C-alpha positions in Angstrom: 27.2 134.1 7.2 23.8 132.4 7.7 21.8 133.3 10.9 20.4 129.8 11.4 22.8 127.2 12.8 22.5 123.7 14.0 23.2 123.1 17.7 25.6 120.5 18.7 24.0 117.2 19.9 25.4 117.8 23.4 23.9 121.3 23.7 20.6 120.1 22.2 20.4 117.4 24.8 21.1 119.8 27.6 18.2 122.0 26.5 15.9 119.1 25.9 16.7 117.7 29.3 15.0 120.7 31.0 11.7 119.5 29.6 12.1 116.2 31.5 14.2 117.2 34.5 13.4 120.5 36.2 14.2 119.5 39.8 15.6 116.6 41.8 12.1 115.1 42.4 11.8 114.6 38.7 14.9 112.4 38.7 13.6 110.5 41.6 10.3 109.8 39.8 12.1 108.6 36.6 14.5 106.3 38.4 11.8 104.8 40.7 9.7 104.1 37.6 12.7 102.2 36.1 13.3 100.3 39.3 9.6 99.2 39.4 9.7 98.2 35.8 12.7 96.1 36.6 10.7 94.1 39.2 12.3 95.5 42.3 10.8 94.6 45.7 13.2 96.8 47.7 14.2 100.3 46.9 16.4 102.7 48.9 16.9 106.4 48.2 19.7 108.5 49.6 19.8 112.3 49.0 22.3 115.0 50.0 21.1 118.6 50.0 17.7 117.5 48.6 19.4 115.8 45.7 21.3 118.9 44.5 24.6 117.5 45.6 24.0 113.8 45.3 21.1 111.4 44.7 21.5 107.7 45.0 18.9 105.0 44.3 19.5 101.3 44.8 17.0 98.5 43.8 17.0 94.8 43.7 15.4 94.5 40.3 16.6 92.4 37.3 19.6 94.5 36.5 21.3 94.9 33.1 24.3 93.5 31.2 27.1 95.6 30.0 25.6 96.3 26.6 22.2 97.4 28.0 24.0 99.5 30.6 25.8 101.5 27.9 22.7 101.7 25.7 20.3 102.9 28.4 21.9 106.4 28.3 21.4 106.9 24.6 18.5 109.2 23.5 15.3 107.4 22.8 16.8 104.0 23.7 14.0 101.9 25.2 12.9 98.3 25.7 9.3 99.3 26.2 8.0 100.2 22.8 8.9 99.8 19.1 6.3 101.9 17.3 3.9 104.7 18.3 0.9 102.4 18.4 2.5 100.5 21.3 1.5 103.4 23.6 -2.1 102.3 23.4 -1.2 99.1 25.3 1.7 100.3 27.4 1.8 98.9 30.9 5.2 100.0 32.0 6.1 103.4 33.6 9.0 104.4 31.5 8.7 104.1 27.7 10.3 106.9 25.7 14.0 106.5 26.5 14.4 110.1 27.5 14.9 110.0 31.2 18.5 108.6 31.5 19.7 110.5 28.5 18.4 113.7 30.1 19.9 113.0 33.5 23.3 112.2 31.9 23.2 115.5 30.0 22.9 117.7 33.1 24.7 115.8 35.8 27.6 113.3 36.6 26.2 109.8 36.6 27.5 106.5 37.9 25.7 103.2 37.1 26.4 99.9 38.9 24.3 97.0 37.8 24.2 93.2 37.6 21.9 90.4 36.5 21.3 87.3 38.6 22.9 85.1 35.9 26.1 87.2 35.8 29.1 86.6 38.0 30.2 90.2 38.0 28.4 93.5 37.4 29.4 96.5 35.4 30.2 100.0 36.6 29.8 102.9 34.0 30.5 106.6 34.5 29.1 109.4 32.4 30.6 112.9 32.5 29.8 115.7 30.1 27.2 113.5 28.5 30.0 111.1 27.4 30.9 107.6 28.6 34.1 108.2 30.6 34.8 104.8 32.1 33.6 101.2 32.2 34.7 98.3 34.4 33.6 95.1 35.9 32.8 95.1 39.6 31.5 92.8 42.3 28.0 93.9 43.3 24.6 92.6 44.3 21.9 91.8 41.8 20.0 94.9 40.8 20.8 98.5 39.8 22.4 101.5 41.6 22.4 105.0 40.2 24.6 107.7 41.7 23.9 111.2 40.4 26.2 114.0 41.4 26.1 117.8 40.9 22.7 118.3 39.3 22.8 121.2 36.7 26.5 121.7 37.2 26.8 122.5 33.4 23.6 124.4 33.1 23.8 127.2 35.7 20.8 129.0 34.3 18.6 126.1 35.4 20.4 125.5 38.7 19.6 129.0 39.9 15.8 128.2 39.7 16.0 125.4 42.2 14.2 126.1 45.5 15.5 125.9 49.0 16.6 122.4 50.2 13.5 122.0 52.3 11.1 122.7 49.4 13.0 120.4 47.0 13.1 117.6 49.7 9.4 117.9 50.2 8.8 117.4 46.5 11.0 114.3 46.6 9.1 112.9 49.6 5.8 113.5 47.9 7.0 111.6 44.8 8.3 108.7 46.9 5.1 108.6 49.0 3.0 108.3 45.9 5.0 105.2 44.8 4.6 103.8 48.3 0.8 104.1 48.0 0.6 102.5 44.5 3.1 99.7 45.2 2.4 98.4 48.6 4.4 95.2 48.0 7.7 97.1 47.8 9.9 97.9 50.8 10.9 101.6 50.5 13.6 103.4 52.5 14.6 107.0 52.2 17.4 109.0 53.7 18.2 112.7 53.7 21.6 114.0 54.7 22.6 110.6 56.1 19.4 110.4 58.3 16.7 107.9 57.7 13.3 109.7 57.0 11.2 106.7 56.1 11.3 102.9 56.5 8.2 101.4 54.9 8.1 97.6 54.6 5.6 96.0 52.3 2.0 96.2 53.6 -1.5 94.9 52.6 -3.2 98.1 51.5 -2.8 101.8 50.7 -4.5 102.6 54.0 -1.7 100.7 55.9 0.8 102.8 53.9 -1.0 105.9 55.1 -0.4 104.7 58.7 3.3 104.3 57.9 3.7 107.6 56.2 1.2 110.0 57.9 0.6 108.1 61.1 -2.4 106.2 62.5 -4.1 109.4 63.6 -4.6 110.1 59.9 -5.1 106.6 58.6 -7.9 105.9 61.1 -10.1 108.5 59.3 -9.8 106.6 55.9 -12.7 104.6 54.8 -12.9 102.2 51.7 -14.4 104.0 48.8 -17.6 102.6 47.5 -16.3 101.0 44.3 -17.8 102.3 41.0 -17.6 100.5 37.7 -18.6 101.7 34.2 -19.0 98.7 31.9 -18.8 100.4 28.5 -15.6 100.6 26.5 -13.9 102.6 29.2 -13.7 99.6 31.5 -13.6 102.1 34.4 -13.3 100.9 38.0 -12.7 103.1 41.0 -11.3 101.9 44.3 -9.2 103.2 47.2 -9.8 105.2 50.4 -11.2 108.6 51.3 -11.4 110.3 54.7 -14.7 110.7 56.5 -16.4 113.9 57.5 -14.3 114.3 60.7 -11.0 114.8 58.9 -9.8 117.9 56.9 -6.7 119.8 56.1 -5.9 123.3 55.0 -4.0 122.0 51.9 -4.2 119.2 49.4 -1.2 117.3 50.6 -3.2 114.2 51.5 -4.8 113.8 48.1 -3.4 111.3 45.5 -4.8 110.0 42.3 -3.6 106.9 40.4 -4.6 105.9 36.9 -3.7 102.3 36.1 -1.4 102.5 39.2 0.4 105.5 37.7 0.5 108.6 40.0 -1.1 111.5 38.1 -2.0 115.2 38.5 -5.4 116.3 37.1 -7.3 119.4 38.2 -10.6 118.0 37.0 -10.2 114.9 39.3 -9.5 117.3 42.2 -12.7 119.2 41.4 -14.7 116.1 41.2 -13.4 114.8 44.5 -14.1 118.1 46.3 -17.6 118.2 44.7 -18.3 114.9 46.5 -17.5 116.6 49.8 -19.8 119.7 49.3 -21.8 120.3 52.4 -19.5 117.9 54.4 -16.4 119.9 55.1 -16.0 123.6 56.0 -15.1 126.0 53.2 -11.5 125.9 52.0 -10.8 122.6 53.9 -9.7 119.6 52.0 -10.0 115.8 52.6 -7.5 113.0 52.3 -7.9 110.6 49.4 -6.0 107.6 47.8 -8.1 106.9 44.7 -7.2 104.3 42.1 -8.7 104.3 38.6 -8.5 101.2 36.4 -9.4 102.0 32.8 -8.7 100.6 29.4 -5.3 101.7 28.3 -6.6 102.8 24.9 -9.0 105.2 26.5 -6.2 107.4 28.1 -3.2 109.3 26.9 -0.2 109.1 29.2 2.1 110.9 26.8 0.7 114.4 26.9 3.3 115.7 29.4 7.1 115.6 29.1 7.4 114.4 32.7 4.5 111.9 32.3 2.7 113.6 35.3 -0.6 114.2 33.6 -3.1 112.0 31.9 -5.9 112.7 29.4 -9.2 110.7 29.4 -11.1 110.0 26.2 -14.4 110.6 28.2 -13.4 112.9 31.1 -17.0 113.7 32.0 -17.9 110.1 32.7 -14.8 109.6 34.9 -15.3 112.8 37.0 -19.0 112.1 37.5 -18.3 108.5 38.6 -15.7 109.8 41.1 -18.1 112.4 42.6 -20.9 109.9 42.9 -18.6 107.3 44.4 -17.3 109.7 47.1 -20.9 110.9 47.9 -22.1 107.3 48.3 -19.1 106.3 50.4 -19.6 109.2 52.8 -23.4 108.6 53.0 -22.9 104.9 53.7 -20.4 105.6 56.4 -22.7 108.0 58.2 -25.7 105.6 57.8 -23.8 102.7 59.2 -22.4 104.7 62.1 -25.7 106.1 63.1 -27.9 103.1 62.2 -30.8 102.9 64.7 -31.0 99.8 66.8 -34.1 97.6 66.3 -37.2 98.7 68.2 -38.7 96.1 70.6 -42.1 94.8 69.6 -45.2 94.7 71.7 -45.9 91.2 72.9 -49.6 91.4 72.1 -49.1 92.8 68.6 -45.9 92.1 66.6 -46.7 95.0 64.2 -46.8 97.6 67.0 -43.6 99.1 68.4 -43.1 100.7 71.8 -42.6 104.5 71.9 -39.1 105.5 73.1 -38.9 106.0 76.8 -39.4 109.7 77.9 -37.8 111.3 80.9 -38.6 114.5 82.8 -37.5 117.8 81.3 -34.3 119.1 83.0 -35.9 122.0 84.9 -32.5 123.2 86.2 -31.6 124.4 82.7 -34.7 126.6 82.4 -35.3 130.1 83.6 -38.9 129.1 84.4 -40.4 131.3 81.7 -43.9 130.4 82.7 -44.3 131.4 86.5 -47.0 129.2 88.1 -50.1 130.8 89.6 -53.7 129.7 90.3 -54.7 130.1 86.6 -51.6 128.3 85.2 -51.8 124.9 83.5 -49.0 122.6 84.6 -46.8 121.3 81.8 -46.5 117.5 81.7 -43.4 116.3 83.4 -42.6 113.8 80.7 -41.9 116.4 78.0 -38.2 116.3 77.2 -36.6 118.5 74.5 -33.4 116.4 74.5 -35.3 113.2 73.8 -37.8 114.6 71.3 -36.5 117.8 69.6 -39.0 119.3 67.2 -38.2 118.4 63.7 -39.1 121.7 62.2 -37.6 122.9 58.9 -35.9 126.0 60.4 -35.4 129.0 58.0 -33.2 131.9 58.7 -35.2 135.0 59.7 -34.9 137.8 57.2 -35.0 140.5 59.9 -32.2 141.0 62.5 -33.6 140.3 66.0 -33.2 143.4 68.1 -31.7 141.4 70.9 -28.5 141.1 68.9 -27.6 144.8 68.7 -24.3 145.8 70.3 -24.2 146.2 74.0 -21.6 147.5 76.4 -18.3 145.6 76.8 -18.5 142.3 78.6 -15.9 139.5 79.2 -15.1 137.5 76.1 -15.0 134.1 77.9 -17.7 132.4 79.8 -17.0 133.9 83.1 -20.3 135.3 84.4 -20.5 138.9 85.6 -22.9 140.1 88.2 -26.5 140.3 86.8 -27.5 143.7 85.5 -30.4 145.4 87.2 -32.2 145.9 83.8 -33.7 142.7 82.5 -32.4 141.6 79.1 -34.9 141.8 76.1 -34.9 138.0 75.8 -35.7 135.0 77.9 -33.4 132.0 78.0 -35.4 128.8 77.9 -32.6 126.3 78.2 -30.3 124.0 76.1 -31.4 121.7 73.4 -29.2 118.6 73.0 -26.5 120.4 75.1 -25.6 122.2 71.8 -28.2 124.9 71.1 -29.3 127.7 73.4 -33.1 128.4 73.1 -34.4 131.9 73.7 -37.7 133.7 73.4 -37.7 137.2 72.1 -41.0 139.0 71.6 -42.7 136.7 69.1 -39.6 134.8 68.0 -37.9 131.6 69.0 -34.1 132.0 68.6 -31.7 129.1 68.5 -28.0 129.7 69.1 -25.2 127.3 68.3 -23.1 127.6 71.5 -19.8 126.6 69.9 -20.2 128.8 66.8 -21.2 131.8 69.0 -18.4 131.4 71.5 -15.8 130.8 68.7 -16.9 134.2 67.1 -16.7 136.0 70.4 -13.2 134.7 71.2 -11.9 135.5 67.7 -13.3 139.0 67.6 -12.3 140.0 71.1 -8.7 138.8 70.6 -8.5 137.6 74.2 -5.2 137.9 76.1 -4.1 134.3 75.2 -4.0 135.4 71.5 -1.8 138.5 71.9 0.2 138.0 75.0 2.3 135.1 76.4 -0.3 133.9 78.9 0.6 130.2 78.8 1.0 128.0 81.8 3.5 125.3 82.3 2.2 121.8 81.6 2.7 119.2 84.3 3.7 116.7 81.7 4.9 118.0 78.3 2.8 117.2 75.3 4.8 115.4 72.6 3.8 115.7 68.9 5.2 113.4 66.2 5.4 114.7 62.6 7.6 114.4 59.6 11.0 116.1 59.9 10.0 118.8 57.4 6.8 119.7 59.3 8.7 119.8 62.6 11.1 122.3 61.0 8.2 124.5 59.9 7.1 124.8 63.5 10.6 125.5 64.8 10.8 128.3 62.2 7.8 130.0 63.9 8.8 129.3 67.5 8.8 133.0 68.4 5.3 133.5 67.0 3.9 130.6 69.0 5.7 131.9 72.1 3.7 135.1 71.9 0.6 133.0 72.0 1.7 131.3 75.2 2.8 128.0 73.4 6.4 127.1 74.2 8.0 124.0 72.7 11.4 122.5 71.8 12.7 120.0 69.3 12.8 116.4 70.6 14.8 114.6 68.0 14.1 114.9 64.2 10.4 114.0 64.2 9.1 115.3 67.5 8.5 118.4 69.6 7.8 118.7 73.3 5.3 121.4 74.3 6.2 122.8 77.7 3.6 125.6 78.0 0.2 126.4 76.5 -2.8 128.6 77.2 -5.3 127.1 79.7 -7.9 126.9 77.0 -5.8 124.5 74.9 -4.9 121.1 76.2 -4.5 117.6 74.9 -6.0 116.9 71.4 -7.0 120.5 70.9 -3.4 121.7 71.4 -2.0 118.9 69.2 -4.5 119.8 66.4 -3.7 123.5 66.5 0.1 122.9 66.0 -0.4 120.0 63.5 -2.7 122.1 61.3 -0.4 125.1 61.6 2.5 123.0 60.3 0.5 121.9 57.3 -0.6 125.4 56.7 3.0 126.7 56.6 3.9 123.9 54.1 1.0 124.8 51.9 1.4 128.6 51.9 5.1 129.1 52.6 5.8 130.4 49.1 3.9 133.6 49.8 5.9 136.7 50.5 6.7 137.3 54.1 4.2 140.1 54.8 1.3 138.3 53.1 2.1 135.0 54.7 2.5 136.5 58.2 -1.0 138.1 57.9 -2.6 134.9 56.6 -0.8 132.7 59.1 -1.7 135.0 62.0 -5.4 134.8 61.0 -5.2 131.0 60.6 -3.7 130.3 64.0 -6.0 132.8 65.9 -9.1 131.4 64.3 -8.0 127.8 65.0 -7.2 128.6 68.6 -10.6 130.3 69.0 -12.3 127.2 67.6 -10.4 124.8 70.0 -10.8 127.1 73.0 -14.6 127.6 72.5 -17.2 125.6 74.3 -18.1 122.5 72.4 -21.3 120.9 71.3 -22.3 118.6 74.1 -21.0 120.9 76.9 -23.6 121.6 79.6 -23.9 125.3 80.3 -25.5 126.9 83.4 -28.2 129.4 83.0 -25.8 132.4 83.9 -23.2 131.0 81.4 -25.8 130.9 78.6 -26.9 134.5 79.4 -23.3 135.7 79.5 -22.6 134.1 76.1 -25.5 135.8 74.5 -24.5 139.1 76.0 -20.9 138.6 74.6 -22.3 137.7 71.2 -24.3 140.9 71.0 -21.1 143.0 71.4 -19.0 141.6 68.5 -19.0 142.2 64.8 -19.9 139.4 62.4 -22.0 137.9 65.1 -24.1 135.9 62.7 -21.4 133.5 61.5 -18.5 131.8 63.1 -14.9 132.1 61.8 -15.5 129.1 59.5 -18.6 130.6 57.9 -21.3 128.6 59.8 -24.3 130.5 61.2 -24.3 131.2 64.9 -28.1 131.5 65.2 -31.5 130.9 63.6 -34.9 132.2 64.4 -38.5 131.2 64.0 -41.2 133.9 64.2 -44.7 133.6 65.5 -46.2 133.2 62.1 -43.9 130.3 61.2 -44.5 128.5 64.5 -48.3 128.9 64.2 -48.2 127.5 60.7 -46.7 124.4 62.0 -49.4 124.1 64.6 -52.1 124.9 62.0 -53.3 128.0 63.9 -53.1 130.0 60.7 
């Protein structure tokens, strides 16, 4: 008996279907593409158990007649191409005729469809990859697919499906991508009989971001500085990126579209993040909705069975153009935001401008390092560090200043202890721009970032509001609105947050009400901590429990330290500045904050005298 045998067509289709359909989200993508190709302006999706039990998609597109309804389930049956060369000019989303055949091979499918010109529609049922029934029915123009019992006949594939929450998140991500690329379509999605999204047509992808992610995210999006390459690529880049004030711990807010097709491409991600170098903290990611228009002959959309990836004929040109466009967009946004007002001209000479007005130096912030006596020279009272900070190119000192050696324990927060009898080995000069503490130490000028320093102190000391439930009841509960899946993430970790003093309860499907929080966290800071925690759980939830718990614990504690620390712009009293420096001396890793930024810089006497040309 020969060892090599031919598989039956049915078994072969079941195996091949796994290349196209691995999870419910892949079915959603294929069916949405068909609905859009049919000219739909309204699409509704209904899922039960994240599409494992049932998936139903209804559109108001052109519909099909009975013959096309039967033929659409046949392998490689398509209306989009006739020969291989047609792929070079393909403008539709579906084109190979594999999707419906694959879906019918591993599920039970019902199709109801009608054209505008027909009086009645047709209802077709496929079971075991075979047409089991066909009848005429009264229905609306368009197409409805009902898919039941995914992988019911391929249990080996069914066991690899993830939890409902994970599969539903993948479905939402796919639907959201189509929402961004087709803003003229009204999308509705339901899960387990509850509406999760109602997104009527809008004018732009930024407006879609407001519908899906909320205005708090959309407000950070700025139009990308369009980039065009006029050679045979015909490349044009448009869309939106978030400014320097927005970042997330994951890449959930990043989407790329090539000729309006949602794609995944690691090189595009790298090019985007390269444009943000020096703008965002390490391991933080921006939001982006970026659209590439390119000559169809210069890309290959057929390199992946699920049509999720794309190959460029000249990838280097595309990625360089993206990086440059992002950099230019961010630079322009900052320039416009901080553009200096016009300087008034001198009446006698239109070419001469007035000097900016100077005000007295705030003496109350200085520990009077130069005590006056009969030989002293009085400093001019118009000198003002806040109005005219020295623009020196500050370099990090190679030697560790001795004032930052560990001292005895002191409070981690900015409560001031009674002054010690022994004078500290430094002299606090004051604050610069209400952000940097200036100190003199022997022959050095030391500048300390008050926020970075306090953040490091709070994190290293693990103050009581990290490790014990020292929250206080809020007079009015804080309400946070997120997607249902993100709210569920937070509810899963309620006990953990309770130990941090943060108590909250579910308030419907998409909201939580915070009843208690540490005194250091209120308002926007509290909202940001919980929102970022939810996204962090979504991004890293696949880790094993022990690894995830450790990583999540560090994430929340560092974020709470950041939000509880004094901010740039906060005015500190002289005792508070001295206390902060003492606290910083006593912790490890005192030279960087928890995000990797330096806490202090120093200039030695030689560097200062070079600037004044004394040496």
